[in-house]
OpenMM code with the backbone's topology and positions (N, CA, C; nanometers):
from openmm import Vec3, app, unit

residues = "MET LEU PHE ILE ALA ARG GLN PRO ASP ALA ARG LEU ARG ASP VAL ALA SER ALA LEU ASP VAL THR GLU ARG THR ALA TYR ALA ILE VAL ALA ASP LEU THR GLU ALA GLY TYR VAL VAL LYS GLU ARG ASP GLY ARG ARG ASN ARG TYR HIS ILE GLN ARG HIS GLN PRO LEU ARG ASP ASP ILE GLY ARG LYS ARG SER LEU GLY GLU LEU LEU ASP LEU LEU GLY ALA THR ASP PRO ARG ARG THR ALA ARG ARG ARG ARG THR".split()
positions = [
    Vec3(0.0820, -0.1180, 0.0000),
    Vec3(0.0000, 0.0000, 0.0000),
    Vec3(0.0870, 0.1252, 0.0000),
    Vec3(0.1973, 0.1177, 0.0703),
    Vec3(0.2900, 0.2309, 0.0750),
    Vec3(0.3429, 0.2630, -0.0650),
    Vec3(0.3774, 0.1622, -0.1421),
    Vec3(0.4260, 0.1830, -0.2786),
    Vec3(0.3175, 0.2482, -0.3644),
    Vec3(0.1954, 0.2000, -0.3523),
    Vec3(0.0847, 0.2558, -0.4304),
    Vec3(0.0568, 0.4003, -0.3873),
    Vec3(0.0690, 0.4288, -0.2589),
    Vec3(0.0472, 0.5661, -0.2110),
    Vec3(0.1485, 0.6615, -0.2713),
    Vec3(0.2708, 0.6134, -0.2862),
    Vec3(0.3763, 0.6989, -0.3415),
    Vec3(0.3717, 0.7070, -0.4933),
    Vec3(0.3234, 0.5999, -0.5583),
    Vec3(0.3198, 0.5951, -0.7042),
    Vec3(0.1846, 0.5421, -0.7515),
    Vec3(0.0801, 0.6250, -0.7460),
    Vec3(-0.0545, 0.5779, -0.7793),
    Vec3(-0.0732, 0.5362, -0.9248),
    Vec3(0.0167, 0.5786, -1.0124),
    Vec3(0.0029, 0.5398, -1.1528),
    Vec3(0.0951, 0.4235, -1.1892),
    Vec3(0.1508, 0.3561, -1.0899),
    Vec3(0.2393, 0.2422, -1.1155),
    Vec3(0.1602, 0.1263, -1.1753),
    Vec3(0.2268, 0.0528, -1.2630),
    Vec3(0.1659, -0.0674, -1.3204),
    Vec3(0.1824, -0.1827, -1.2219),
    Vec3(0.1024, -0.2864, -1.2388),
    Vec3(0.1170, -0.4043, -1.1531),
    Vec3(0.2569, -0.4622, -1.1649),
    Vec3(0.3138, -0.4523, -1.2820),
    Vec3(0.4512, -0.4987, -1.3020),
    Vec3(0.5474, -0.4220, -1.2118),
    Vec3(0.5249, -0.2913, -1.1971),
    Vec3(0.6083, -0.2086, -1.1091),
    Vec3(0.5892, -0.2477, -0.9627),
    Vec3(0.4636, -0.2710, -0.9246),
    Vec3(0.4338, -0.3126, -0.7872),
    Vec3(0.5021, -0.4456, -0.7576),
    Vec3(0.4900, -0.5398, -0.8498),
    Vec3(0.5510, -0.6717, -0.8317),
    Vec3(0.7026, -0.6613, -0.8188),
    Vec3(0.7633, -0.5796, -0.9013),
    Vec3(0.9084, -0.5623, -0.8967),
    Vec3(0.9523, -0.4990, -0.7648),
    Vec3(0.8796, -0.3975, -0.7197),
    Vec3(0.9150, -0.3290, -0.5955),
    Vec3(0.9012, -0.4205, -0.4741),
    Vec3(0.8018, -0.5100, -0.4782),
    Vec3(0.7783, -0.6008, -0.3659),
    Vec3(0.8529, -0.7328, -0.3804),
    Vec3(0.9169, -0.7507, -0.4949),
    Vec3(0.9889, -0.8750, -0.5254),
    Vec3(0.8955, -0.9964, -0.5184),
    Vec3(0.7797, -0.9799, -0.5847),
    Vec3(0.6816, -1.0877, -0.5952),
    Vec3(0.6415, -1.1008, -0.7422),
    Vec3(0.5639, -1.2030, -0.7729),
    Vec3(0.5167, -1.2202, -0.9100),
    Vec3(0.4042, -1.1210, -0.9387),
    Vec3(0.3765, -1.0992, -1.0665),
    Vec3(0.2671, -1.0096, -1.1040),
    Vec3(0.1336, -1.0638, -1.0547),
    Vec3(0.1188, -1.1941, -1.0555),
    Vec3(-0.0039, -1.2568, -1.0065),
    Vec3(-0.0242, -1.2257, -0.8577),
    Vec3(0.0840, -1.2316, -0.7805),
    Vec3(0.0760, -1.2000, -0.6378),
    Vec3(0.0445, -1.0523, -0.6172),
    Vec3(0.1073, -0.9661, -0.6967),
    Vec3(0.0795, -0.8220, -0.6881),
    Vec3(-0.0672, -0.7952, -0.7205),
    Vec3(-0.1196, -0.8635, -0.8216),
    Vec3(-0.2605, -0.8483, -0.8579),
    Vec3(-0.3499, -0.8897, -0.7405),
    Vec3(-0.3158, -1.0005, -0.6757),
    Vec3(-0.3951, -1.0488, -0.5627),
    Vec3(-0.3911, -0.9495, -0.4462),
    Vec3(-0.2755, -0.8918, -0.4217),
    Vec3(-0.2623, -0.7931, -0.3134),
    Vec3(-0.3495, -0.6715, -0.3426),
    Vec3(-0.3393, -0.6185, -0.4639),
    Vec3(-0.4187, -0.5005, -0.5012),
    Vec3(-0.5678, -0.5345, -0.4993),
    Vec3(-0.6040, -0.6540, -0.5438),
    Vec3(-0.7449, -0.6956, -0.5414),
    Vec3(-0.7957, -0.7038, -0.3979),
    Vec3(-0.7152, -0.7569, -0.3066),
    Vec3(-0.7542, -0.7641, -0.1653),
    Vec3(-0.7721, -0.6248, -0.1059),
    Vec3(-0.6800, -0.5334, -0.1376),
    Vec3(-0.6900, -0.3962, -0.0875),
    Vec3(-0.8134, -0.3258, -0.1436),
    Vec3(-0.8453, -0.3544, -0.2689),
    Vec3(-0.9631, -0.2969, -0.3329),
    Vec3(-1.0898, -0.3516, -0.2689),
    Vec3(-1.0933, -0.4819, -0.2489),
    Vec3(-1.2100, -0.5451, -0.1879),
    Vec3(-1.2329, -0.4954, -0.0446),
    Vec3(-1.1244, -0.4685, 0.0269),
    Vec3(-1.1349, -0.4189, 0.1645),
    Vec3(-1.1743, -0.2711, 0.1700),
    Vec3(-1.1718, -0.2030, 0.0541),
    Vec3(-1.2104, -0.0625, 0.0496),
    Vec3(-1.0970, 0.0351, 0.0729),
    Vec3(-0.9738, -0.0153, 0.0801),
    Vec3(-0.8588, 0.0724, 0.1038),
    Vec3(-0.8067, 0.1367, -0.0241),
    Vec3(-0.8326, 0.0749, -0.1374),
    Vec3(-0.7842, 0.1252, -0.2663),
    Vec3(-0.8994, 0.1240, -0.3657),
    Vec3(-0.9049, 0.2280, -0.4495),
    Vec3(-1.0014, 0.2335, -0.5586),
    Vec3(-0.9222, 0.2368, -0.6882),
    Vec3(-0.9601, 0.1483, -0.7817),
    Vec3(-0.8958, 0.1455, -0.9125),
    Vec3(-0.9767, 0.2300, -1.0093),
    Vec3(-0.9055, 0.3132, -1.0857),
    Vec3(-0.9700, 0.3960, -1.1874),
    Vec3(-0.9015, 0.3671, -1.3196),
    Vec3(-0.9798, 0.3384, -1.4195),
    Vec3(-0.9261, 0.3119, -1.5525),
    Vec3(-0.8846, 0.4442, -1.6155),
    Vec3(-0.7619, 0.4500, -1.6652),
    Vec3(-0.7086, 0.5708, -1.7289),
    Vec3(-0.6497, 0.5278, -1.8625),
    Vec3(-0.7337, 0.5285, -1.9658),
    Vec3(-0.6898, 0.4768, -2.0955),
    Vec3(-0.6701, 0.3268, -2.0875),
    Vec3(-0.5489, 0.2830, -2.1167),
    Vec3(-0.5187, 0.1396, -2.1106),
    Vec3(-0.4590, 0.0989, -1.9758),
    Vec3(-0.4440, 0.1945, -1.8876),
    Vec3(-0.3809, 0.1666, -1.7581),
    Vec3(-0.4782, 0.1910, -1.6438),
    Vec3(-0.4405, 0.1453, -1.5276),
    Vec3(-0.5166, 0.1721, -1.4059),
    Vec3(-0.4423, 0.2757, -1.3232),
    Vec3(-0.5191, 0.3535, -1.2529),
    Vec3(-0.4632, 0.4475, -1.1554),
    Vec3(-0.5275, 0.4112, -1.0230),
    Vec3(-0.4478, 0.4091, -0.9187),
    Vec3(-0.4956, 0.3645, -0.7888),
    Vec3(-0.5088, 0.4835, -0.6938),
    Vec3(-0.6176, 0.4862, -0.6204),
    Vec3(-0.6430, 0.5923, -0.5239),
    Vec3(-0.6567, 0.5297, -0.3860),
    Vec3(-0.5694, 0.5707, -0.2955),
    Vec3(-0.5751, 0.5236, -0.1581),
    Vec3(-0.6883, 0.5976, -0.0879),
    Vec3(-0.7700, 0.5256, -0.0175),
    Vec3(-0.8809, 0.5835, 0.0567),
    Vec3(-0.8332, 0.6165, 0.1980),
    Vec3(-0.7670, 0.7314, 0.2104),
    Vec3(-0.6998, 0.7714, 0.3343),
    Vec3(-0.7958, 0.7852, 0.4525),
    Vec3(-0.9207, 0.8118, 0.4260),
    Vec3(-1.0182, 0.8313, 0.5334),
    Vec3(-1.0655, 0.7000, 0.5958),
    Vec3(-1.0401, 0.5886, 0.5290),
    Vec3(-1.0878, 0.4592, 0.5784),
    Vec3(-1.0247, 0.4256, 0.7128),
    Vec3(-1.1043, 0.3802, 0.8068),
    Vec3(-1.0475, 0.3399, 0.9357),
    Vec3(-0.9738, 0.2068, 0.9216),
    Vec3(-0.8687, 0.1938, 0.9992),
    Vec3(-0.7962, 0.0670, 1.0035),
    Vec3(-0.8699, -0.0281, 1.0963),
    Vec3(-0.8623, -0.1544, 1.0671),
    Vec3(-0.9188, -0.2533, 1.1584),
    Vec3(-0.8257, -0.2647, 1.2773),
    Vec3(-0.8824, -0.2462, 1.3955),
    Vec3(-0.8000, -0.2421, 1.5159),
    Vec3(-0.8722, -0.3133, 1.6292),
    Vec3(-0.8071, -0.4128, 1.6864),
    Vec3(-0.8670, -0.4874, 1.7972),
    Vec3(-0.8621, -0.4114, 1.9287),
    Vec3(-0.7749, -0.3121, 1.9390),
    Vec3(-0.7594, -0.2365, 2.0628),
    Vec3(-0.8770, -0.1412, 2.0829),
    Vec3(-0.9362, -0.0964, 1.9738),
    Vec3(-1.0501, -0.0071, 1.9840),
    Vec3(-1.0183, 0.1379, 1.9523),
    Vec3(-0.8920, 0.1708, 1.9334),
    Vec3(-0.8546, 0.3077, 1.8979),
    Vec3(-0.8768, 0.3264, 1.7488),
    Vec3(-0.9492, 0.4274, 1.7119),
    Vec3(-0.9798, 0.4539, 1.5709),
    Vec3(-0.8658, 0.5318, 1.5069),
    Vec3(-0.8035, 0.4717, 1.4099),
    Vec3(-0.7005, 0.5389, 1.3306),
    Vec3(-0.7355, 0.5195, 1.1837),
    Vec3(-0.7001, 0.6199, 1.1047),
    Vec3(-0.7303, 0.6109, 0.9624),
    Vec3(-0.6092, 0.5586, 0.8864),
    Vec3(-0.6363, 0.5129, 0.7675),
    Vec3(-0.5303, 0.4661, 0.6790),
    Vec3(-0.4335, 0.5795, 0.6495),
    Vec3(-0.4847, 0.7011, 0.6352),
    Vec3(-0.4003, 0.8176, 0.6093),
    Vec3(-0.3013, 0.8426, 0.7218),
    Vec3(-0.3448, 0.8228, 0.8471),
    Vec3(-0.2540, 0.8408, 0.9604),
    Vec3(-0.1391, 0.7399, 0.9543),
    Vec3(-0.1710, 0.6170, 0.9191),
    Vec3(-0.0670, 0.5147, 0.9069),
    Vec3(0.0309, 0.5498, 0.7959),
    Vec3(-0.0209, 0.5904, 0.6810),
    Vec3(0.0658, 0.6253, 0.5689),
    Vec3(0.1530, 0.7461, 0.6016),
    Vec3(0.0975, 0.8435, 0.6743),
    Vec3(0.1774, 0.9592, 0.7165),
    Vec3(0.2898, 0.9150, 0.8095),
    Vec3(0.2586, 0.8243, 0.9005),
    Vec3(0.3577, 0.7725, 0.9941),
    Vec3(0.4715, 0.7015, 0.9200),
    Vec3(0.4362, 0.6303, 0.8133),
    Vec3(0.5354, 0.5572, 0.7353),
    Vec3(0.6070, 0.6439, 0.6317),
    Vec3(0.5670, 0.7704, 0.6230),
    Vec3(0.6350, 0.8627, 0.5327),
    Vec3(0.5884, 0.8547, 0.3895),
    Vec3(0.4642, 0.8164, 0.3684),
    Vec3(0.4131, 0.8042, 0.2319),
    Vec3(0.3857, 0.9386, 0.1676),
    Vec3(0.3695, 1.0410, 0.2510),
    Vec3(0.3379, 1.1728, 0.1963),
    Vec3(0.4382, 1.2742, 0.2474),
    Vec3(0.4417, 1.3849, 0.1806),
    Vec3(0.5257, 1.4966, 0.2227),
    Vec3(0.4583, 1.5626, 0.3427),
    Vec3(0.5218, 1.5650, 0.4612),
    Vec3(0.4578, 1.6198, 0.5806),
    Vec3(0.4125, 1.7644, 0.5638),
    Vec3(0.4821, 1.8437, 0.4835),
    Vec3(0.4412, 1.9826, 0.4622),
    Vec3(0.3086, 1.9882, 0.3882),
    Vec3(0.2904, 1.8988, 0.2912),
    Vec3(0.1663, 1.8947, 0.2156),
    Vec3(0.0507, 1.8505, 0.3044),
    Vec3(0.0756, 1.7533, 0.3907),
    Vec3(-0.0273, 1.7046, 0.4815),
    Vec3(-0.0668, 1.8128, 0.5804),
    Vec3(0.0312, 1.8876, 0.6318),
    Vec3(0.0029, 1.9948, 0.7269),
    Vec3(-0.0821, 2.1025, 0.6605),
    Vec3(-0.0528, 2.1366, 0.5362),
    Vec3(-0.1315, 2.2368, 0.4636),
    Vec3(-0.2748, 2.1879, 0.4454),
    Vec3(-0.2892, 2.0599, 0.4154),
    Vec3(-0.4206, 2.0030, 0.3939),
    Vec3(-0.5036, 2.0109, 0.5220),
    Vec3(-0.4431, 1.9904, 0.6366),
    Vec3(-0.5131, 1.9946, 0.7645),
    Vec3(-0.5579, 2.1371, 0.7987),
    Vec3(-0.4780, 2.2365, 0.7624),
    Vec3(-0.5105, 2.3754, 0.7948),
    Vec3(-0.6291, 2.4263, 0.7155),
    Vec3(-0.6491, 2.3733, 0.5949),
    Vec3(-0.7569, 2.4254, 0.5096),
    Vec3(-0.8867, 2.3580, 0.5338),
] * unit.nanometer
topology = app.Topology()
chain = topology.addChain("A")
for resn in residues:
    res = topology.addResidue(resn, chain)
    for name in ("N", "CA", "C"):
        topology.addAtom(name, app.Element.getBySymbol(name[0]), res)
């Protein structure tokens, strides 16, 4: 998910290469993320573009509500200055 957050227009081949898995495995991972509601696929010509649903809550057994966006920010998926600007507006 971190790779997709950083490169939303990456091909499945790129995802597979970055994760050192087969394209079939990369497809399964993206399909699972899509089915869970964390990623939305948008057709852009002959390619797909992926949109991370940052507002989606993470599944958490502890009971603390955290969003996917908070996790991605923690992992450095976004530029902190851009995120701070987004929060102010």
